[in-house]
C-alpha positions as CSV (number, residue, x, y, z in Angstrom):
1,M,14.8,23.9,-11.5
2,S,13.9,20.5,-10.1
3,Q,14.2,17.3,-12.1
4,L,11.3,14.9,-12.1
5,P,11.7,11.1,-12.5
6,G,10.4,9.6,-15.7
7,Y,7.1,7.7,-16.0
8,E,7.4,4.0,-15.4
9,P,4.2,1.9,-16.1
10,M,3.1,-0.7,-13.5
11,G,2.3,-3.6,-15.8
12,L,4.0,-5.2,-18.8
13,P,2.8,-5.1,-22.4
14,P,1.7,-8.6,-23.6
15,G,4.6,-10.7,-24.8
16,K,7.4,-13.1,-23.9
17,Y,9.9,-12.0,-21.2
18,L,13.0,-13.2,-19.3
19,F,12.3,-12.7,-15.6
20,K,14.8,-12.6,-12.7
21,V,13.7,-13.1,-9.1
22,K,14.7,-10.0,-7.1
23,A,13.5,-10.9,-3.6
24,E,12.5,-14.0,-1.6
25,P,8.8,-14.9,-2.4
26,E,6.4,-13.8,0.4
27,V,4.0,-16.6,1.4
28,R,0.5,-15.3,2.2
29,K,-2.9,-16.7,3.1
30,A,-6.2,-15.8,1.5
31,T,-9.5,-16.5,3.2
32,Y,-12.8,-16.5,1.3
33,A,-16.3,-17.7,1.7
34,A,-18.4,-19.7,-0.7
35,K,-21.7,-21.7,-0.3
36,G,-21.8,-20.9,3.4
37,R,-18.3,-22.3,4.1
38,T,-15.0,-20.5,4.7
39,F,-11.9,-21.6,2.7
40,E,-8.2,-20.8,3.1
41,S,-5.7,-20.9,0.4
42,K,-2.0,-20.1,0.2
43,F,-0.4,-17.9,-2.4
44,I,3.0,-16.3,-3.0
45,K,3.8,-12.7,-3.9
46,I,7.1,-12.6,-5.9
47,E,9.1,-9.5,-6.9
48,L,10.7,-9.9,-10.3
49,M,12.7,-7.9,-12.9
50,A,11.5,-8.3,-16.5
51,K,13.9,-7.8,-19.4
52,M,12.2,-5.4,-21.9
53,P,12.6,-5.7,-25.7
54,D,15.0,-2.7,-25.6
55,G,17.3,-4.4,-23.2
56,S,16.2,-2.4,-20.1
57,G,14.7,-3.9,-17.0
58,R,11.4,-3.2,-15.3
59,K,10.2,-4.2,-11.8
60,Y,7.2,-6.5,-11.9
61,T,5.2,-8.2,-9.1
62,E,3.1,-11.4,-9.6
63,M,1.0,-13.6,-7.3
64,F,0.7,-17.3,-7.7
65,F,-1.9,-19.5,-5.9
66,A,-0.5,-22.9,-4.8
67,N,-3.1,-24.8,-6.8
68,E,-2.4,-23.2,-10.2
69,D,-0.6,-25.0,-13.0
70,R,1.6,-21.9,-13.5
71,Y,2.8,-22.1,-9.9
72,R,3.8,-25.7,-10.5
73,D,5.7,-24.5,-13.6
74,L,7.3,-21.7,-11.6
75,L,8.6,-24.2,-9.0
76,L,10.1,-26.4,-11.8
77,A,11.6,-23.4,-13.6
78,L,13.3,-22.3,-10.3
79,G,14.8,-25.7,-9.6
80,G,12.1,-27.8,-8.0
81,K,12.0,-31.5,-8.8
82,R,9.0,-33.6,-9.8
83,S,8.6,-36.9,-8.0
84,A,7.1,-40.1,-9.5
85,D,3.7,-39.2,-8.1
86,G,3.7,-35.7,-9.8
87,I,4.3,-33.7,-6.6
88,I,6.9,-30.9,-6.9
89,H,9.5,-30.9,-4.2
90,T,11.8,-28.1,-3.2
91,P,14.9,-28.4,-1.0
92,D,14.6,-27.1,2.6
93,S,16.9,-24.2,1.8
94,F,15.5,-23.1,-1.6
95,D,17.3,-19.9,-2.7
96,T,15.4,-18.3,-5.5
97,I,17.0,-14.8,-5.6
98,G,18.8,-14.3,-8.9
99,K,17.2,-17.3,-10.7
100,T,15.7,-16.6,-14.1
101,F,12.9,-18.0,-16.2
102,E,11.0,-17.2,-19.3
103,G,7.3,-16.4,-19.3
104,E,4.5,-15.1,-21.4
105,V,2.5,-12.1,-20.2
106,A,-1.0,-11.3,-21.2
107,Q,-3.8,-8.9,-20.2
108,V,-6.5,-11.1,-18.5
109,R,-10.1,-10.0,-17.6
110,D,-11.1,-10.4,-14.0
111,K,-13.6,-13.2,-13.6
112,K,-15.8,-11.4,-11.1
113,D,-15.6,-7.9,-12.7
114,P,-15.0,-8.1,-16.5
115,T,-14.4,-4.3,-16.6
116,K,-11.1,-4.9,-14.9
117,V,-8.1,-6.2,-16.8
118,R,-5.0,-7.5,-15.1
119,T,-1.5,-8.2,-16.3
120,R,-0.6,-11.8,-15.6
121,I,2.2,-14.3,-16.4
122,I,0.0,-16.8,-18.2
123,Q,2.6,-19.4,-19.1
124,I,6.1,-20.3,-17.8
125,F,8.4,-21.9,-20.3
126,L,10.4,-24.9,-19.1
127,K,13.8,-25.3,-20.8
128,G,14.1,-29.0,-21.4
129,G,12.2,-29.6,-18.1
130,D,15.0,-28.0,-16.1
131,A,15.5,-24.6,-14.6
132,F,17.2,-21.9,-16.7
133,D,20.9,-21.3,-15.9
134,E,20.8,-18.6,-13.3
135,E,23.9,-16.9,-14.7
136,E,22.4,-17.1,-18.3
137,E,21.8,-13.4,-18.7
138,D,21.8,-10.3,-16.6
139,I,18.8,-8.1,-16.5
140,P,19.5,-4.4,-16.0
141,E,17.7,-2.3,-13.4
142,P,14.9,0.0,-14.6
143,G,16.1,3.0,-16.6
144,H,19.4,1.3,-17.5
145,N,19.9,0.0,-21.0
146,G,23.5,-1.1,-20.7
147,A,24.9,2.3,-21.8
148,S,27.0,4.4,-19.5
149,E,25.2,5.8,-16.6
150,P,23.7,9.3,-16.9
151,E,25.4,11.9,-14.7
152,G,24.0,11.9,-11.2
153,H,22.2,8.5,-11.7
154,P,24.6,5.7,-10.6
155,A,23.6,2.1,-11.1
156,I,21.9,0.4,-8.2
157,D,23.4,-2.9,-7.0
158,D,21.1,-5.9,-6.6
159,D,21.6,-5.6,-2.8
160,E,20.4,-2.0,-2.8
161,I,17.0,-2.5,-4.6
162,P,14.3,-1.2,-2.2
163,F,11.7,-4.1,-2.5
């Protein structure tokens, strides 16, 4: 008799979560056309672990465009510094893996196709204007609630997560 893995939803229910960065953000470019012109914009795709209300962790992927206010808040939450002119600066070697931040998730309708609903981090909470302490709280891997491991299902180290 084979054993099947449990169902794991792709999105997150609306609410406030603690997120932990699980992999270096991937910088991508998007090209689009409008009014007869072609535009290019940069965005990042970031792999996160969300702490669920029951204490378990769930993988979550989010994309942020460089011109969004929530991207600015993400940079600040992860340790970026705001200069006097309002620009957010990050160090040349900006290690984000393991850093944590709090954010609010909501279901947002697609602007072009209102029949589609997407899960998005709509707000990132800044703690006193500084980044959250990266050692503040550990977020368990999916299917792990802090109890002893089920037989035949050992815990996965952060280095072994297949992102």
